[in-house]
Phi, psi and omega in degrees: 000303175265142182271358181247135177297322177302315172298324177289320175291326173293320182295319182290326178292321179294315184296312182302317180291324178298320177286329180291339176270311190283323179300315174294322177298315183293322175293319180297316178300312184302315178299319183292310186272357191293325178296321186276341184253005184277090187277108179063031185070029183304314192286325178292326181286322176291324173296314170303322182290321182302305182300316180290332185267333184244313192284315182301315174300319179299311178300325181285323180297317185288325169299321176291318172302318181299316181297322182288329188266343188289332175294349182257011179266143182295146182300329182289326176290320178300314179298325177289324178289315178300329176250037185293327175293328179274354176276348185293000000 
């Protein structure tokens, strides 16, 4: 897009700083006004739908990958994983 690395770097810095300022401000405003704008539990329903549609399938996918790859893990590594709290 830009022909100069300096301009590209400055543009990236400006966008990064804008997000670093905008995101906390939006989160603060959302947390302050969430009780008054939560019409009939709409935000809870959106959160539940988000978890059901995105988070749960990823957890299930990684559990399936773990079940498939676990026979190929060395016994010493399995022992270390099973006893990770006692190794600290």
